[in-house]
N, C-alpha and C positions, 0 to 999 in steps of 0.2 A: 609663381616663380618670383615675383617681385618681393614677397615676404622673405623667401629664402635668400635672395640676394642681399637684403638688408642686414643679414647676419654677417656678411662677408665684407661689406664696404660702406662707406658713407654715402649720403644721398646723391652727390654729384661725382663720385669717384668713377673713373673709367674702368670697367671690368676687363677691357681688352688689354690693360696694362698690368693685370694682376701678377704679382711676382710669386711663382710657384716653386716649391721644393718638396722634399719628402716629408717635411713636417706639416704641410698644409694642403697636400694634394686632395684630401677628402673634402676640402672646402672650395676647390677651384671651380669657378662658374663656366664649365666646359661648353654650355650652350650659348654663352655670350662672349666667345673669344674674338668675334668680329673679323673672321677670316675664313676663306674657303680654300679647297684644294685646287691645284692649277690645271686639272684636266677639263675644267668647264668654267662657265662664268655665271654671274648672278645679276639679276635686275629686280629691284623692289619698287613697286609703284603704289600710289595711293588709290583709293576706291574711285577717284575721278580720273584715273589713268595718267597721272603725272609721275615722272620718274623721281623717286626719293633717294635711292641708293643704287650703286653698281659696284661690282668687284673691280679691283685695280687693273686686272688683266683684260678688261673688256675690249680695249683698243686692238689687241692682238687677234680677237675673233671678229670684230665688227668694223674696225677702221675708224671708230669714233672714240674721241677722248672722253675721260671722266668728266671734265669740266663742261664739255660740249653737251653731255647728256643730262646731267643733274638738273632737275627742275623743268626739263622739256617734256612735251607730251609723248606718250609711248609710240604714237603713230609716226613719229620722226625716226624711230628705230625699226619698228616692225610694220609690215603691211597690214592692210585692213582685214584680209582673209585670215591672217594669223591671229590678230586680236579677236576676231569673231570666234575662232576656234578656242582661244583661251577663255573667253566669256562663257562659251557653252560648257567647257569642262569644269569651270568654277561652279556652275550650277549643280554639278554632280557630287560636289564634296559632301560627305555624310556627317562630318563632325569637325570640330576645331583641330583635331589631330589627324584629319584625313588628308591624303595627298592624291593628286591625279597625274597620270603620265600620258604623254603623247610621243609615239616613236616614229622616227624616220621622216620628219617633215622638213620642208624648205623654210627654215625658221627665219633666215635673214633675206629671203627672196634672191639668193645668189646661186642657187642650185646645189648648195652644200647641205647634206642631211644632218639633222640634229635630233637627239632625244631630249624631251622637255619634261620637267617636273614642276607642278604647281601646288602651292599651299598658301594658307593665310596665317600671318604672324602679326598679332596685334592689329594695328591700323594699316598694315601693308599686305599687298599681294606679292608673294615671292615667286619669281620665275627663275628656274635654274636650267641651263642648257649645256649639253655636252655632245661632242661629235658622235654620230651613230657608228656602230661597228658594221661596216659594209661587207666584211668577210665572214660574218656569222652565217653558218649553213644549216643550223638546226633550229626548228621552230620551238621556242621556249615552252609554249602551252602543251604541245605534244610530248615534249621531254618530261614535263611534270607529270602528265598522265601516265607515262611509261614508268617513271620512278615510283609513283604511288601504287601502281599495280603490283610491282615487286614487293614493296613494303607490306602491303596488305596480306601477303601470303606468309609472312614470318610467323612462326608458332608462338614465340615468347617475346617478352620485353627485351631481354638480352639480345636476341636475334634481330629485333627491330633496330636496336641501337647500332649494331654492327653493320647491318645492311644500309642504314641511312648514311653513315659516314662514307661507305664505299660508293654509294650512288652520287653523293655530293662531290667527291673527289673526281669521279669519272666525268661529270658534266662541267665542272668548273676548271679542272686542270691544276688546282693548287697542290703544292708539294705535301702539305700536311692538312688533314681535316680531323678535328677532335670534337667529341661530344663531351661537354663540360657540364656536370650536374652539381647544383648547389645543395649543400647540407643545411640543416636547420640553423646552424650557428653562422651561416654566411660563407663559410669556407667552401671550396669546391673540389671535385675530383674528376679526373679524366676517366670516363667510364667506357669510352669506345674511341678507336683511332684508326685512320687509314693514312699511310704515308709513303713517300717515295723511297725506293730502295737506297740504303746507305745512311738514312737519317736515324738518329737516336730516338727511341720511343719514349713518349711521355705518358703512356697508358698507366693508370694506377697512381700517378703522382697527384698530390694534394696541393692546393694553392690557398693561402690564407685569405680571409675575407677582405683584408686591406688591399689586395691586388686589384679589386674592382670596387672603387669608391661608391658610396651610397648614391651620389648624384648620377653616376654612370649607370647604375642599375635602373634608376628611374627612367633614364633616356632609353635604355634597352627595351623597356616595356612600351613606351610611347612610339618609338621609331624602331621597327622590328629588324631592319637590316642596316649594317654600318660597313662602309668600305673605306679602306686606306690604300690608295693605289701605289704610293711611293713614300715610304717613311722619311726619305731624305729630301723630298721636294720642299721648297720654301712655301710657307702659307701665303695666300694672296689676301691682303686686307680688303675689307668692305669699306667703301668711301660714301659718305663720311662715317666715322666710327659711332658718333652720337647724333641723334636727331635734334631738332631745335629745342626739344624738352630735356635734352641731356640723357636720353635713354638709348642703349645699344639695341641692335637688332637681335631678337630671339631666334636662334638657328636650330631649335630643338628638332624640327621636322625636316631640316635641310638634308639633301643627299650629298652636298659638296662640303659640308661643315668640316673645318680643319681639325687638327688633332692636338690634344694637350701635349705640351713639351715633355711632361713626365711620362706620358704614355708612349711617346716617340722613343724616349730613352729605354723604357721597359722593353719595347719591341726590338730595339737595337741590341740590348743586352742578350736577347734570345737569338740574334743574328737574322731577324726577320726583316724583309724589305717591303712586303705587302701583306695586308691583313684584310679579312672580310669576316663578318659575324652575322649569324641569323639567330634571333631570339626564339626561345621556346617558352611560351607563356601559357600557364595552366591555371584556370580559375582566377585570372587577373593578377597572378604573381609570376615573377621570373623564376621558372623551374630550372632552366639551363640555357646553354648557348652551343651553337655550332661555331667553333673557332677555326677559321681557315687561314693558314700561314703559307707564304711563298717566300722563297729566298732570292727572288728578283722582283723588281717592280711588276705589278700585274693589276690590270683594271678589267673588271667585268662590265659589259655593256649595261645600260640602264634597263634594257628589256630583259637581259638575263638576271639582273638583280631583282627585277619585279617578279620574274618566274620563281626564283629561289625564295623570295618572300612568301609567295603562295605556297611553295613547298614547305616552308617553315610553319605556316598556319595548319597545313594538312598533317604534318608530322606531330605538331602539338596536339591535335585532336586524336591522332592514333595513339600517342603515348598516354594521353589522358584516358582514352577508352580502355587500353590494356591495363593501366594501373587501376582504373575503376573496376574492371572485371576481376583482377587479382584481389583487390580489396573486398569486392562484393563476395567472392568465394570465401575469403577469410571470415568475413562478417557472417555469412550464411552458416559456416561451420561453427562459429562462436555462438550464433543464435540457436542452432540445434542443441549445442551443449548447454546453453543458457536455459532453454525451455525444459530440457531434461532435469537440470538442477532445480529449477523452480517447481517442477512437478513433484520432485522428491521432498522439497521444502514444504510444499502445501500439504503433503500427506501427514506431516507431523505437527506438533505444536511447539515451534522452536522459540528459544530466546536468543539474544545476541551471542551469548557464549556457546550455544549449541552449534553455531556456524562452523566451529572448529571440526565438527564431525564430518563436514563436507569438504575437507581440505583437498582431497583428490579431485572432486568434481570442479572445484573452483580453479585449481591449477591446470586443469585441462582447458578451461575457458581462457585463462590468461597464463600462458606458460611462464614458469618461474622456478627458481632453485630453492626457494623457501617461502613459507606461508605462516602468518600469525594472525590471531584474533586478540585485539585489545578491548576488553569490556569490563566495566565496573572496577577499574584499577588493577585487573589481573590479566595475564597473558597466557595464551596457549599457542605454542609454536611447533612447526614441523619443517624438517629439511634445514637448509643453510639460512640461518637468520642471525640477527644480532643477539648477544647474550640477554637473558631475561632481565638482568638488573639494569640494562641500558634502555629498556622499553619505556619506562615512565618519562624519562627525559625526551626520548624521541616523540612520544605522544604529545608532550608539551610543545615541542617544536612544530608539530603538525597543527596544533591548536591555533598557531599564529597564522596559518594559511586561511584562505577565503572559506567561509562557511558553505556547506553543501556543494563542495567542488572536489573532484578527484584530483589528487596531487601526484605528480610523477617527476622523477629525476633519474637520469642515467649516470649522474656523478654526485651522489648525495654528499660526499665529503666536501665538495666545493661550496655548498650552501649551508651545510651543517658540519662544522669542523670536527665535533666529537665522533662523527661517523668514520673518520679516517682510521680509528682504532680497530674497526671491524670491517674495513672495506673489502678485504679478501672474500669474506662470506656474503656481504651485503653492500655492494657498491651502488646498486640501483634500487629504487623504491617506487612502488605505485601503491598509494593508500586511498582507500574508499571509506569516507565517513558514513556511518550507518546509524547515527543518532545525533541529536542536537546538543543536549546538555544533560550529563557530561558527554563529551564527544567520544564515541567508540569507533574503532576502525577495524577493517580487515586489511592486511598488508601483504603485498607480494614483493619478494626480494629477488634480485639477480646478482650472481657472483661477479667479482671483478673479471673483466675480460682484457687480459694484457694484449695490447695491439702494437704492431710495428707499422707506423705510418710513414710512407715515402713522400717527402715534401720535395717540391721543385726548388731546392735550396733551403737552407735553414731560415725559417721565418723570424727567428729571434736573433740570429747572429750572421747576417749577410755582410760580406766585406764591402766597405764603402770606399768610394773615390770622390773626386771632384770633377764636375762637368759644367756645361754652360748654365745649368740651373742649380748650382750649388752642390751639396753632397748628393751623390747618386750611387746606385748599386754597380758593383764591378761587372763589366760585361761577361756573360756566359757563366762565370763562377757562381753567380747567384742562382742559377737554374740547374746546377748539378744535383742529381738525386741525393737527398739527405734523409737518413732514417731517424725516426724518433720513436722511442718506446713509450707508449701511453699507458699509465696505470691509474687506478682509482675510478675507472669507468666501466659500466656494464653495457651489455647489448641494449640498444635504445628501445624504448616502448613505442610501438607503431601506432598510427592513427586508428587502425582497426582495433587494436588492443585497448586504446583509450576509450573508444566508443563502446566497446564491450564492457569496460569497467563502469562507464556511466549507466549503461542499461542494467548492469548488476545492482548498482547503488539504488536505482529507482525500484527495481523488482524486490530487492531485499527489504527496503523500507516499506513497500506496499504490503508485503507478506507479514512483516513484523507488526505493522500498524493494525492489520486485519486481525492477527492473533491476539494482539494486546486488547483490541476492542472486544474480540470474542471472549478472551479470558475475563475481562472486566464484566462483560454481560453475564457470563456463566457464574462468576463470583456473586454478582448482584442477584441472579436467579437463585443461586444456592443459599445466599443469605436470606432471601425472601422465603424460600422453601423451608429453611431452618426455622425462621420466625413463625411461619404458619404451623410447622410441625410442633414447635414448642407450645404455641397457643392452643393447637388442637389437643396436644397431650395434657396441657393444663386443664382444658375444658373437660376432657374425659376423666382425668383423675379427680377433679372436683365433683363431677357427676357421680363417679363411683363412690367417693367418700360420702356425698350427700345420700346416695342410695343406702349405703351401709348404715349410716347414722339413722336414717328413717327406719330401716329394718330393726335396728337395736331398740329404738324408742317404741315402735309399734309392737314389738314382741314382749316388752317387759310387763305390759298391763295384766296379762293373763297367766304369767309365770307364777307357780306356787312356791318355787324355791330358786336358789341361785343355780343349782344344777339344771333344773327344768328350764330356766331362762337361757342358760348356756347351750343346752341341747337345741332349743327352738332357734336361737340366733345362728348357731353353727350349722344347723341343718339347712337353713335358708341360704346362708352364705356359700355353703358347699354346693348347693344346687346351682347357684350362679357360677361357681368355679368350674363345676363339671361341664356346664354348657360352654364356657369359654375354652376349656380344654379341648372339647370336641371341635370348636372352630379353629383353634390354632394348630391342632394336630393335622388338620387337613388344609392348612394354609388358607383359612377363611373361605373354604368351599362349602357347598350345600351338603347336608347330612340327612340320613334316613330318619323319618319320623319315628319309626319303631325303635331306633337306637337311642333317641332322646328319652323316650318313655322307659326303655329297658335300663338305661343308666340310673334313673331314679329308683326303679324297682330293685335293681341289684344293690343299691346303696343301703336299703332299709330292710328288705325282706328276702334277701338272697336265699335263705334256707327254706322258703315256702314257694318254690318255683312252680309247683304243680297247681297252685291256687290262683294264678294269674294267666289269662289267655289273651294274647295280642293277635289280632287278625286284620288284614287289609293289604292293599297293593303296595308295591315298593314306591314310596313317595319321598322326594327330597325336599327338605325344608331350608329356606334361605337363612344365612347366618344372622340376618337382622331379627329373626323371630326366635333364635335360640334361647336367649335369656328369659323371655316372657314365658315360653312353653316350659322351660325347665322349672321356673318358679311355680307355675300353675300345677304341673304334675307332681312337683315336690309336695305341695300342699294337699293334693288329692291323695297321694300315697300315705303321707304321714297321718292325715286325719282318718283315713280308712283303717290304718294300723292301730290307732288309738281307740276309735269309737265305732267303726263301721264293719264291713263284711269281713275284714281280715283281723278283727280284734279277738276272735275266738278261733277254735280249731276246725270249724265246719264251713265258714264263708268262702266265697270266691268273687273274683273281679273279672269282668269281661270288657275289653277295650277293642273296639273295631272302628275302622274309618273307610270312607269311600270318597271318590271324586264325583261331585255334582257339577254339571255344566254351568249352572247359574250361580250357585253359592260358593263353590270352591271345595275345600276339603272339609267334610263333616265327620267329626270324631264323637263317638258315643261311649260313655262310661256307665257300666251297670254292675251293681253289687247284689249278690244273692247269698242266702244262707247264714247271714250274720245276725246280730241282735236287731230287735225292732227299732225302727228309725222314727224319731220325732223331730219336728221343725225346731231349730234352736230358738231360745227365748230372745237372744239378741245377736246382732250381726258382728262377728269377730273380724280381725284383720286378715286371717286366712281366707275366710269366705269372701272378703272384699277383693283380695288378690285374684281368687278364682273367677269371680263374677265380672271384674272391671278391667283386668289386665289386657285380655285379648281384644275386647271392644275398644279400649282406649289406645293402646299402642299399635295394634295391627288393623284396627277398623273392622274386626270380625264380630262374632257373636259368642255369648256364654250364657248357659241356663242351667240352674240346679233344680232338681225335683226331689223332694223328700217323701218317698213312698215308704209305707210300713215295712215292706219286704226288703228294702235296701235303697240306698242313694242312687239316683240316676243323674247324668249330666250330658249336655250336648254342647259341643264347641264347633264353631265354623271358622276356618282359616282362609282368608281371601286368596284368590289365584296368584296374586302378585308375590306371595311368599312360598308358593308351592311349585315344584317341578315334578310332574308325573313321569314315572319310569315305565312300569309294566304291571300287568294284572296278576302276577304270581303272588299267592297269599302266604304270609308267614304263618307257621303253625307253632308259634312260640309258647312254651309253658314255663312259668317262673313261679317259684314259691316266694311268699312274702313274710317278712318277720313281724310287720305291724299292720293292723287294719287301717283303712282309710275312713275318715269321718270328719266332717266340719260341723258336727252336731254338738250341742252342749255349749257352743260358744267359747271354746278354749282360748280364742284370740280376741281380746278386747280392743278398744280403740285407745289410741294415745296420740296426742298432738306433740308439737315442738314446745316442750314446757319451758317457761321462762320464769321471771320473777313474779308474775301476776298479770291479771287482766288489765289492759289499758283502758283508761277512762278519761274524762274531761280534764282531770287534774294533771294528766300526763301531757297535755297539749295536743292530744290526738283522740278524737271521739269516734271509735269504730262502731259504737252501739247503734244498731238500726241501719247500718250501711250495707249496700249491696256491693260485693267485690267480684271483679273479673280476675280469674287465675288462668294464665296461659302457660301450660307445661306439658311436654310430650311424654314425660316419664310418669307412669301411673303411681308409683310408690311415692316419688317426691311430691307429686300433686296431692296425694292423700295427706301427707304430712303437713304441707303448706295449708291445705284446706282446713285441717283440724286446728292449726295454729290460729288462722283468721277467725274461725268460729269461736274458739276459746276466748277471743278478745272482743266479742260482742257483735260481730257482723250478723246481719239479718239473714243473708243468703250469700253463698259462694258459688259462682257459675264457672265451671271448668271447661276450657277448650284446649284440645291437643294441637291445634294448628291455627293458622291465620284465618282460614275460611270459617271455622267454627266460632272463633272469637268475633269476627265481623257479624255473624248471625246473632250472637248474644248481644252485641252492642245495639243491633237494630231492634231486637225484641225486648230487651230488658233495660231497666233504669240502673245504670252503674255509677257508683260513687268513688271507687278507687280501683286501681288495677295493678297486678303483679305479673310481669312478663319475663318468661325465660327467653334469652337471646336466641339460642340455637334450638330449632325445632326439627332437627333431622335434615330434611332436604331444603329447608327455608329458614329464615329468621323472622323475628317478631317485629322488625323495623317497619313494615307496612302499616302496623297498627298505630304508629306514633301520630300520624296526621289525623285520623278520626278521633283519637283520644284528645289531641290538642284542640280540635274544633269543638268538642263537647265540653272542654274545660275539666276533664277528668284527670286528677293527679295519678301518677304511676311511677313505679320503680322497675328497673331491670334486675333480673337474676341471671348470673352467667358463670360458666366454668372457664372462661377465657382469660381471666385475670385482668392485667393492665393493658393487654395488647389490642383490645377492641376499640374501634372507632365508631361512635354513635352518629346518627344522622344529625345534620345541622338543625333540622326542624324540631328536634327534641329540646333545643335550647341549651344554654351554657351550663345550667345547674343540674342536668339530669344525673341521677345516681344509679349505680349498679352494685348490687350486693353479691359478693362472691360465694360460690358453693364450695363446701357445705357451709351454709349460713347459720348463724346463731339466732335465737329468738330476739334478743335485744337489738342486734344489727338490723334485722329486717324491720322491726317495729320502729326503730329510730328513723330509718330511711323513709318509711311510709309517713311518719309524722311530719318530717321536713317537707315532703312532697305536698302533703295536704295543706301545710301552713303556707307554702309558696303559692298554691292555687288560691287559697282564701285571700292572700294579700293582693294577688293579681285581680 
């Protein structure tokens, strides 16, 4: 309080002489007026029980003068038993704003009953006494219980208001009892009223905030009841006005405190002779007042005032409870709508702009006349909203508000003047920010609500006169009902709606952040998948190109003409193509073994169907084995058609297969009736494909037997590539156009031919070296093997997987290595460490292009040759690897 006083006066100025008029009433120190009302008296004593101050009327109550009492011990005025009682009650004070009351005691030891109020003010104990009401017939405590019981049965807040004013008027006898509720702007409205017949009603009238100054509101919170027994009575000064330090007595908690002259004039203008108020405090704030007016002097006893103060506490709790229940019901409804909205939002993958699709759901949560989404500089609006071209400027206005806060106004034009142009459609705004930078918003708008406000007199133009305190309001005229039409305002946004909007802000941000993160994650995964797909595609394309290149080079050695060469190459490529067609036609599903063989038979000897017999159970072959089996049976069919059992008009071919529990699928090829068979003088490429493809790529077996009566072959396909179906035998008969035969060696060997054999002058000496070749494709391995052999290697050891390569390293002395990166279900990277430990130079061969990441253990200079590789590229990489090894 001292700090507040310093704003009004100099350090030693006497606040009791403050000159008050209408221009400064909001600064009047009403708690320091230094006077009390005349229906009681005051004694202020120090903590060692010496009298410091008394009210000037004390002689009329005690027969002792002011001068006689000041500075004297309290026991010269009061008896010991009364002082003992005062001591005991002071021990019960709960806080500095607490007061204690004693009713109906012989205060002056003369038989006259007094009600006494005690409180502490600064360094003084303040004792106030007033005569007891000996005619009171009702027990205040029982009265309050009865009143509370009736109030608890009211069904609504409105009913509670009406019943409370009726009850108060009944028990207090005042002519008028009003319940005055404060608005958020400080103005107030009479929301309930009970009055004597013949009086003009003030129900529904509004009073400006200035009618109850700020310092008065603060006292209403601290001191919950305030009585003015007679507005015309002369105030009784407290003597002395200032203590030895020059400080007045703080009467904030006094029950007798006198009244501000301006307030006296205010009441007189209303024709009121007595007034009484009971504060309604909710959540520590002044929610409203019970204002009791009487048109004659009237004093409630201290005991009755104490009872009504208790009633005020109870009614505050009841109002708070009913308001809380109403708000809770509104919040629960909003929460249910909110949860439903979030559920819909979660089921989609929304962006900020997509929120416009939920306009109906959002307007159910926060009732409004219009809705808009401002996102990425664009607006989508529904219902009554500002024009679209006004939205950018409105968004910039909102950007000046606090970040991450919901903004609301029921009079947008008052804080944003351009809004007056569209206030009929959008006078109120509630904006929820849903991003940080740039700020995006969802906005709720409410139309202008033209209101007619009934004021208790024109708050801007009250007639003035001159009274004892300067300019003052003209009596009664200032409180005639005066109507004002209020424009530019919408229905206010409630606390429940503001809470719902904050919950919406958090939920929308959480959902958007979640989907942003999910979108980013999916984009990253998609990008990774795309990169892997591209790398895998690159690998496969390079492998295919390398395979085709090897087929071309290997086929040219035995071709007798360009046409013959073209036939050989195209046949082998077509065999691969047919195998891949079978895979893709069935979406990479397993296929019948009989159909794989039949496809090759039909492609070459479709006109000799009666000379080929296929028998065996229905067996499905894994797609991984298609290409190998297609090439093998392509070579068997074409060789038989050229040199074997189908090369004349009498020979036949019998192909049968069975499932063996241990071996897998055993396929037997037998030719009869054709030309006599002789073992070929040299091993051609076709024979190599037949004998090495199945063992190398599938881990199975292949065996050719050259009998005079006809070629015989035995192939074993492991169980991992076979799916047995049933034992029904095919009775397939097919005619063949060309006999099978790998005799005569029509397929010679051919390496990857380059510019010449590497020697010491090339910087790389392969002569006499042992090479390790790790490659899972048999044709590519054959081509690479021949290339290494053609450049002087002593021996080339071929492994199709890491296990075989490790075995070779353990059993053989290796000087250089060539590693295919991808070996089907594994990579060759595990071989890096044993090669580095042995000091063996090596290069990688890969179809993955630039995307591959090599192990750190391979060193910073490891090289990879891309498929299909040229002879020069491979040899140059090998040379550099050997040179680095020798330098190390």
